[in-house]
C-alpha positions in Angstrom: 135.5 20.5 52.0 139.2 21.5 52.1 140.1 24.8 50.4 142.3 27.8 51.0 140.8 30.4 53.2 139.4 30.6 56.7 137.2 28.1 58.5 134.0 29.7 57.2 132.3 28.6 54.0 134.4 29.1 50.9 133.9 32.2 48.8 131.7 31.8 45.8 131.8 33.5 42.4 129.5 36.3 41.4 127.1 33.8 39.8 126.7 31.9 43.2 128.8 28.8 42.2 132.4 27.8 42.5 134.7 26.1 40.1 134.0 22.5 41.1 136.9 21.2 39.1 139.4 22.9 41.5 137.7 21.6 44.7 138.8 18.8 47.0 136.0 16.9 48.8 137.1 15.4 52.1 134.6 12.7 53.2 134.8 10.7 56.4 132.8 7.5 56.2 132.7 5.4 59.3 136.1 6.8 60.4 137.8 6.3 57.0 138.8 9.6 55.3 138.7 9.9 51.5 139.6 12.8 49.3 137.9 13.4 45.9 138.2 16.0 43.2 135.3 17.8 41.7 136.1 16.9 38.1 135.7 13.1 39.0 132.5 13.6 41.0 130.8 15.7 38.3 130.9 12.7 35.9 127.8 11.5 37.7 126.0 14.7 38.9 123.0 12.8 40.3 125.1 11.0 43.0 125.3 12.2 46.6 129.0 12.9 46.5 128.5 15.1 43.4 125.8 17.1 45.2 128.3 17.9 48.0 130.2 20.0 45.5 127.5 22.7 45.3 125.8 22.2 48.7 127.9 24.9 50.5 126.1 27.7 48.8 122.8 26.5 50.4 124.1 26.8 54.0 123.8 24.3 56.8 120.3 23.1 55.8 121.6 22.0 52.4 124.7 20.4 54.0 122.9 18.4 56.6 120.3 17.2 54.0 123.2 15.3 52.4 125.4 14.1 55.3 125.2 13.2 59.0 127.6 15.8 60.3 130.0 18.5 59.0 133.1 20.0 60.7 133.9 23.5 59.3 137.2 23.5 61.1 138.5 20.3 59.4 136.2 20.9 56.4 135.0 17.3 56.5 131.7 15.7 55.7 130.8 12.8 58.1 128.7 9.8 57.2 127.6 7.0 59.5 127.8 4.4 56.8 129.7 1.2 56.0 133.2 2.1 54.9 133.9 -1.2 53.2 130.8 -0.8 51.0 131.8 2.8 50.3 135.3 1.8 49.1 133.6 -0.4 46.5 131.0 2.2 45.5 133.6 4.9 44.7 135.0 2.7 42.0 132.3 4.0 39.7 134.0 7.4 39.6 137.3 5.9 38.5 136.4 2.7 36.5 132.7 3.2 35.6 131.6 0.0 37.3 131.2 -1.5 40.8 132.2 -4.8 42.2 131.1 -6.1 45.6 133.8 -7.4 47.9 133.5 -10.9 49.2 131.7 -11.0 52.6 129.5 -8.0 52.1 125.8 -8.6 52.3 124.3 -7.9 48.8 121.1 -6.4 50.3 123.1 -4.1 52.6 125.3 -3.2 49.6 122.2 -2.4 47.5 120.9 -0.1 50.3 124.3 1.6 50.4 124.2 2.2 46.7 120.7 3.7 47.0 122.0 6.0 49.8 124.9 7.3 47.7 122.4 7.6 44.8 124.4 5.4 42.5 122.4 3.5 39.9 122.3 -0.3 40.1 123.2 -0.4 36.4 126.8 0.3 37.4 126.9 -3.0 39.4 128.7 -5.7 37.5 126.7 -8.6 36.1 128.3 -11.2 38.4 127.4 -9.1 41.5 123.9 -8.6 40.1 123.4 -12.4 40.0 124.5 -12.6 43.6 122.0 -9.9 44.5 119.2 -11.6 42.7 119.9 -14.8 44.5 119.8 -13.1 47.9 116.6 -11.4 46.9 115.0 -14.8 46.1 116.1 -16.0 49.5 114.5 -13.1 51.3 111.3 -13.5 49.3 111.3 -17.2 50.3 111.7 -16.2 53.9 108.9 -13.6 53.6 106.7 -16.2 52.0 107.2 -18.8 54.7 106.7 -16.3 57.5 103.5 -15.0 55.7 102.2 -18.6 55.5 102.7 -19.0 59.2 101.1 -15.7 60.0 98.1 -16.7 57.8 97.8 -19.9 59.7 97.8 -18.1 63.1 95.4 -15.5 62.0 91.6 -16.0 62.4 89.1 -13.9 60.5 85.8 -13.7 62.4 84.0 -12.5 59.3 84.6 -15.8 57.4 81.9 -18.4 57.3 82.0 -21.6 59.2 82.7 -23.5 56.0 85.7 -21.4 55.2 87.1 -21.8 58.6 86.5 -25.6 58.3 88.3 -25.7 55.0 91.3 -23.9 56.4 91.4 -26.4 59.3 91.3 -29.4 57.0 93.9 -27.9 54.7 96.3 -27.2 57.6 95.6 -30.6 59.1 96.5 -32.5 55.9 99.1 -30.2 54.3 101.1 -28.9 57.4 102.1 -31.7 59.7 104.1 -29.3 61.9 100.9 -27.4 62.8 99.7 -29.9 65.4 100.3 -33.3 67.0 97.3 -34.9 65.2 98.5 -33.6 61.9 101.9 -35.2 62.4 100.1 -38.5 63.3 98.1 -38.3 60.0 101.3 -37.6 58.0 103.0 -40.7 59.6 99.9 -42.8 58.8 99.9 -41.6 55.2 103.6 -42.5 54.9 103.0 -46.0 56.3 100.1 -46.5 53.9 102.4 -45.7 51.0 105.0 -48.2 52.2 102.4 -50.9 52.8 100.9 -50.4 49.4 104.3 -50.6 47.7 105.2 -53.7 49.6 101.9 -55.4 48.8 102.3 -54.6 45.1 105.7 -56.3 45.2 104.7 -59.3 47.3 101.6 -59.9 45.1 103.8 -60.9 42.2 105.4 -63.8 44.1 104.0 -67.0 42.5 103.8 -68.9 45.8 101.5 -66.2 47.2 99.2 -66.1 44.2 96.0 -68.1 43.8 94.4 -69.6 40.7 90.9 -68.6 39.6 88.3 -70.7 37.8 89.8 -70.1 34.4 93.3 -71.2 35.6 94.8 -67.7 35.6 97.0 -66.6 38.5 95.8 -63.7 40.5 96.7 -61.9 43.7 95.8 -63.4 47.0 92.5 -62.1 48.4 94.1 -60.9 51.6 96.7 -58.8 49.7 93.8 -57.5 47.5 91.9 -56.4 50.6 95.0 -54.6 51.9 95.4 -52.9 48.6 91.8 -51.8 48.6 92.1 -50.3 52.1 95.2 -48.4 51.0 93.5 -47.0 47.9 90.5 -46.0 50.1 92.9 -44.0 52.3 94.6 -42.4 49.3 91.2 -41.5 47.8 89.8 -40.0 51.0 93.0 -38.0 51.5 93.0 -36.6 47.9 89.3 -35.7 48.0 89.6 -33.9 51.3 92.7 -32.0 50.1 90.9 -31.1 46.9 87.8 -29.8 48.7 89.8 -27.8 51.2 92.3 -26.4 48.7 92.2 -22.6 48.4 93.1 -22.8 44.7 91.6 -25.9 43.2 92.9 -25.4 39.6 96.5 -24.9 40.9 96.0 -27.9 43.2 94.8 -30.2 40.3 97.7 -29.2 38.0 100.4 -29.6 40.7 103.0 -32.3 39.8 102.7 -34.1 43.1 98.9 -34.1 42.9 99.0 -35.5 39.4 101.2 -38.3 40.8 98.5 -38.9 43.5 95.9 -39.3 40.7 98.1 -41.7 38.7 98.5 -43.8 41.9 94.8 -44.0 42.5 93.2 -44.1 39.1 94.5 -47.5 37.9 92.6 -49.3 40.8 89.2 -47.8 39.8 89.8 -48.3 36.0 90.8 -51.9 36.7 87.8 -52.4 38.8 85.5 -51.0 36.1 87.1 -53.1 33.4 86.9 -56.3 35.4 83.2 -55.9 36.1 81.9 -54.1 33.0 84.7 -54.6 30.4 83.9 -58.2 29.7 80.6 -57.2 28.2 82.2 -54.8 25.8 85.4 -56.7 24.8 86.9 -60.1 25.0 88.0 -61.4 28.4 91.7 -61.7 27.3 91.8 -58.1 26.2 90.3 -57.1 29.6 93.0 -59.0 31.4 95.7 -57.4 29.4 94.3 -53.9 30.0 94.0 -54.6 33.7 97.6 -55.9 33.9 98.9 -52.8 32.0 97.0 -50.6 34.5 98.3 -52.4 37.5 101.9 -51.7 36.5 101.0 -48.0 36.9 100.8 -48.5 40.6 104.5 -48.0 40.8 103.7 -44.2 40.6 102.6 -44.3 44.2 106.2 -44.6 45.3 106.7 -41.0 44.2 104.2 -40.0 46.9 107.0 -40.4 49.3 108.4 -37.2 48.0 105.5 -35.3 49.7 106.8 -36.5 53.1 110.5 -36.6 52.4 112.6 -33.4 52.3 115.5 -35.5 51.0 113.6 -36.5 47.9 112.5 -33.0 47.3 116.0 -31.8 47.6 117.2 -34.5 45.1 114.5 -33.4 42.6 115.5 -29.8 42.8 119.2 -30.7 42.5 118.4 -32.7 39.3 116.4 -29.7 37.9 119.3 -27.4 38.6 121.8 -29.9 37.0 120.2 -30.3 33.6 123.3 -28.8 32.0 125.7 -31.1 33.8 123.4 -34.1 33.1 123.3 -33.1 29.4 127.2 -33.0 29.4 127.3 -36.5 31.0 124.9 -37.9 28.4 126.8 -36.2 25.6 130.2 -37.6 26.8 128.7 -41.1 27.1 126.9 -40.9 23.7 130.1 -39.9 21.9 132.1 -42.7 23.7 129.4 -45.3 23.0 129.3 -44.5 19.3 133.1 -44.5 18.9 134.0 -47.6 20.9 131.1 -49.7 19.6 132.2 -48.9 16.0 135.8 -49.7 16.9 134.8 -52.9 18.7 132.7 -54.1 15.8 135.5 -53.4 13.3 138.3 -55.1 15.4 136.2 -58.2 16.2 135.2 -59.0 12.6 138.4 -61.0 12.1 137.4 -63.5 14.8 135.3 -66.5 13.5 133.2 -66.6 16.8 132.7 -62.9 17.1 129.8 -61.7 19.3 129.7 -58.3 17.6 127.1 -58.9 14.9 126.5 -55.2 14.1 127.3 -51.7 15.3 123.8 -51.1 16.8 124.2 -54.4 18.7 127.6 -53.2 19.9 125.9 -50.2 21.5 124.8 -52.5 24.3 128.4 -53.7 24.9 129.7 -50.1 24.9 127.0 -49.0 27.4 127.7 -51.7 30.0 131.5 -51.3 29.5 131.7 -47.5 29.8 129.4 -47.6 32.9 131.6 -50.4 34.3 128.6 -52.8 34.7 129.9 -55.5 32.4 127.3 -58.3 32.2 129.6 -60.4 30.1 127.0 -61.4 27.6 129.0 -59.7 24.9 132.8 -59.5 25.2 135.8 -59.1 22.8 138.0 -62.1 21.8 140.8 -60.4 19.9 143.7 -58.6 21.3 142.8 -55.3 19.7 139.2 -55.7 20.8 140.4 -56.2 24.4 142.6 -53.1 24.2 139.7 -51.1 22.9 137.5 -52.4 25.8 140.2 -51.4 28.3 140.3 -47.9 26.9 136.5 -47.6 26.7 135.9 -48.3 30.4 138.7 -46.0 31.4 137.2 -43.2 29.3 133.8 -44.1 30.8 135.0 -43.6 34.4 136.4 -40.2 33.4 133.3 -39.2 31.5 131.0 -40.0 34.4 133.2 -38.6 37.1 133.7 -35.1 35.6 130.1 -33.8 35.7 129.2 -35.5 39.0 130.9 -33.0 41.3 128.7 -30.0 40.1 125.6 -32.2 40.6 126.7 -33.0 44.2 127.4 -29.4 44.8 123.9 -28.4 43.7 122.4 -31.0 46.0 124.5 -29.8 49.0 123.9 -26.1 48.3 120.1 -26.5 48.1 120.0 -28.7 51.2 122.0 -26.2 53.2 120.0 -23.4 51.8 116.7 -24.9 52.9 118.0 -25.4 56.4 119.2 -21.8 56.5 115.8 -20.5 55.3 113.9 -22.5 57.9 116.1 -21.2 60.6 115.8 -17.6 59.3 112.0 -17.8 59.1 111.7 -19.1 62.7 114.2 -16.5 63.9 112.3 -13.7 62.1 109.0 -14.8 63.7 110.6 -14.8 67.2 112.0 -11.3 66.6 108.7 -10.0 65.3 107.0 -11.4 68.4 109.5 -9.6 70.6 109.5 -6.3 68.7 105.9 -6.1 67.7 103.9 -3.2 69.2 101.3 -5.7 70.4 103.9 -8.2 71.6 102.2 -11.1 69.9 103.0 -12.8 66.6 99.3 -13.4 65.9 98.5 -9.7 65.6 95.1 -8.4 64.5 93.5 -9.4 61.3 93.9 -5.9 59.9 97.6 -6.3 60.3 97.6 -9.5 58.4 95.5 -8.0 55.6 97.9 -5.1 55.4 100.8 -7.5 55.2 99.1 -9.6 52.6 98.2 -6.6 50.5 101.8 -5.2 50.6 103.1 -8.7 49.8 101.4 -8.5 46.4 103.4 -5.4 45.5 106.8 -6.4 46.9 108.2 -9.0 49.3 108.5 -6.6 52.1 107.0 -6.6 55.6 104.6 -3.9 56.7 106.3 -1.0 58.6 103.8 -1.6 61.4 105.7 -4.8 62.2 109.2 -4.1 63.2 111.9 -5.9 61.3 115.1 -6.9 63.1 118.6 -6.0 62.1 120.4 -9.0 63.6 124.0 -9.8 62.6 123.4 -13.5 62.7 120.9 -14.1 59.9 119.7 -12.7 56.6 117.3 -10.0 57.6 114.3 -9.1 55.4 114.0 -6.1 53.2 112.2 -3.1 54.6 110.5 -0.3 52.7 111.9 2.3 55.1 115.3 3.7 54.1 117.3 4.1 57.3 119.9 6.6 56.1 120.9 7.7 59.6 121.3 4.5 61.5 124.2 2.6 63.0 126.4 0.6 60.7 124.8 -2.7 59.8 126.7 -5.8 58.8 125.7 -9.2 57.8 127.9 -12.2 58.6 
């Protein structure tokens, strides 16, 4: 604090307080000096800087409860904190809101705001969104590390059946857990491919056989291969259902519903073939079986279970609903306009192919998407001009929303790679810094970690958390107010 007088504490009024409006507060944060006036700081009396105004009357105990060091000669308060974050935080005293600079870790910035006792409500909405995104990343890292720790931990109090369930679940759901698990994952992938190929090959007329009634049916060999694949899928699904820790969540999962849709048609077709003839006419049975067989195409979606690329594509499409909606809206408007114009301009031609506006929709769709089958085409000059404008507009309408969709795909793919690396890095650092020196730890540690995880995505203080500069470090419940400056690249 810089005031007139000697190097001792400044004199106070008879009531034990000083006119804070006339004070100058000199603060040194990480080597950067800042001067503040009491009238600005007192706008937010709950903040740490505002508390410095009246801390001198409490002596050194009061001073050092707020700062790291104090120099009576220079009358400066010293703080071992991030000066870049501090420059952003002091904006609240002048502008009433705070913006994060580019390159500052949102989690570190949040910790700095908590240290300076500035409420998060002063953080601008755009920066809050960035903070929420970073929190989600940290929660995902914590969840992945927790799953790995749960797999490594062994509870001796569990029954043999529970331990067996865990082994089966890990064997079927986590190919990275062991070499046999990877082999089973590869076999499952091959069965999906074989089943899909058999479904396609079975429709070739030269490979089909004729039954006693003269109807074409699949070759018995292909039928046997299909039966073997269905047997594998059924066994895999049943084992996963039995070993699932939450069977209701397992049954309602989207990918597991796909698995049921891939298996169910085979058994329904088998039932209708052997028992349906007694309940309905043979032709109706054959139509029902044929309709069910076409549902076998759902098994191709099972590849998403083993392909991170398909999972990334699915997520990118989910995050791109707005862009996809814009794309469909642009195309819908263009299709309606150009089909109506094409119908109107082609009516003067005696051999027009545009019989109605709804029929012209097909022409507008294949023209704007630059497919152009040629089954419907304009014959008048104005019609050809309209067609030229329509496919030029179609290229523009399709190209505009594509870039955000690609960005969503690339962003999510890179994010998944970063999260995987961060989770592995965190496990390695936990193993190095753990008091026991092993990542497996005791079962009590895992229970504590699991119990704390229900309340917040933080690690137990019993397991040390790293503060590396090269990855996104996890949140800690401990508030390290007097630590070295931490940065996040």
